[in-house]
DRENDO-1510 file (C-alpha; in Angstrom, 1 decimal, always signed):
<recs>
REC; n; res; u; v; w
REC; 1; MET; +22.6; -17.6; +5.0 .
REC; 2; GLU; +19.7; -18.0; +2.7 .
REC; 3; SER; +18.6; -15.1; +0.4 .
REC; 4; ASN; +14.9; -14.8; -0.3 .
REC; 5; THR; +13.8; -13.2; -3.6 .
REC; 6; TYR; +10.3; -11.9; -3.7 .
REC; 7; PRO; +8.1; -12.0; -6.8 .
REC; 8; ALA; +7.5; -8.8; -8.8 .
REC; 9; ALA; +3.9; -8.4; -7.5 .
REC; 10; TRP; +5.3; -8.2; -4.0 .
REC; 11; TYR; +7.3; -5.1; -4.9 .
REC; 12; LEU; +4.4; -3.7; -6.9 .
REC; 13; LEU; +2.4; -3.9; -3.6 .
REC; 14; TRP; +5.1; -1.8; -1.9 .
REC; 15; ALA; +4.8; +0.8; -4.7 .
REC; 16; ILE; +1.0; +0.9; -4.3 .
REC; 17; ILE; +1.3; +1.3; -0.5 .
REC; 18; ALA; +3.8; +4.1; -1.0 .
REC; 19; VAL; +1.6; +5.9; -3.5 .
REC; 20; CYS; -1.5; +5.6; -1.4 .
REC; 21; GLY; +0.4; +6.9; +1.6 .
REC; 22; VAL; +1.6; +10.0; -0.2 .
REC; 23; GLY; -1.7; +10.4; -2.0 .
REC; 24; THR; -3.6; +10.3; +1.3 .
REC; 25; TRP; -1.3; +12.9; +2.9 .
REC; 26; PHE; -1.6; +15.2; -0.2 .
REC; 27; LEU; -5.4; +14.9; -0.4 .
REC; 28; ARG; -5.9; +15.5; +3.3 .
REC; 29; ASN; -3.6; +18.5; +3.5 .
REC; 30; PHE; -4.2; +20.2; +0.1 .
REC; 31; SER; -7.7; +19.2; -1.0 .
REC; 32; GLU; -11.3; +19.3; +0.1 .
REC; 33; ARG; -12.2; +16.0; -1.5 .
REC; 34; ARG; -13.0; +13.8; +1.4 .
REC; 35; GLU; -14.3; +10.9; -0.6 .
REC; 36; ALA; -11.1; +10.7; -2.7 .
REC; 37; THR; -9.1; +10.8; +0.5 .
REC; 38; ARG; -11.0; +8.0; +2.0 .
REC; 39; PHE; -10.8; +5.9; -1.2 .
REC; 40; VAL; -7.0; +6.3; -1.4 .
REC; 41; ALA; -6.5; +5.6; +2.3 .
REC; 42; PHE; -8.7; +2.5; +2.3 .
REC; 43; SER; -6.9; +1.3; -0.9 .
REC; 44; GLY; -3.6; +1.6; +1.0 .
REC; 45; VAL; -5.0; -0.2; +4.0 .
REC; 46; ILE; -6.2; -3.1; +1.8 .
REC; 47; ALA; -2.8; -3.3; +0.0 .
REC; 48; MET; -0.9; -3.3; +3.3 .
REC; 49; SER; -3.2; -6.0; +4.7 .
REC; 50; VAL; -2.7; -8.2; +1.6 .
REC; 51; MET; +1.1; -7.7; +1.8 .
REC; 52; VAL; +1.2; -8.7; +5.5 .
REC; 53; ILE; -1.0; -11.8; +5.0 .
REC; 54; TRP; +0.9; -12.8; +1.9 .
REC; 55; THR; +4.3; -12.3; +3.5 .
REC; 56; PHE; +3.5; -14.4; +6.6 .
REC; 57; LYS; +1.9; -17.1; +4.6 .
REC; 58; GLU; +4.6; -17.5; +1.9 .
REC; 59; PHE; +7.9; -16.3; +3.3 .
</recs>
């Protein structure tokens, strides 16, 4: 069975996605800053889209 190793940037994207998810949850529930919430949420969506496209193209 073949083992794939992913580049470090791929794992960095996972970290960004996780931080954006927690950040969005925190800002939505404990803050009144709507623009910051939207910015963090859209950043997570963009990071996840990049990861999905990259994963299906390369691996």
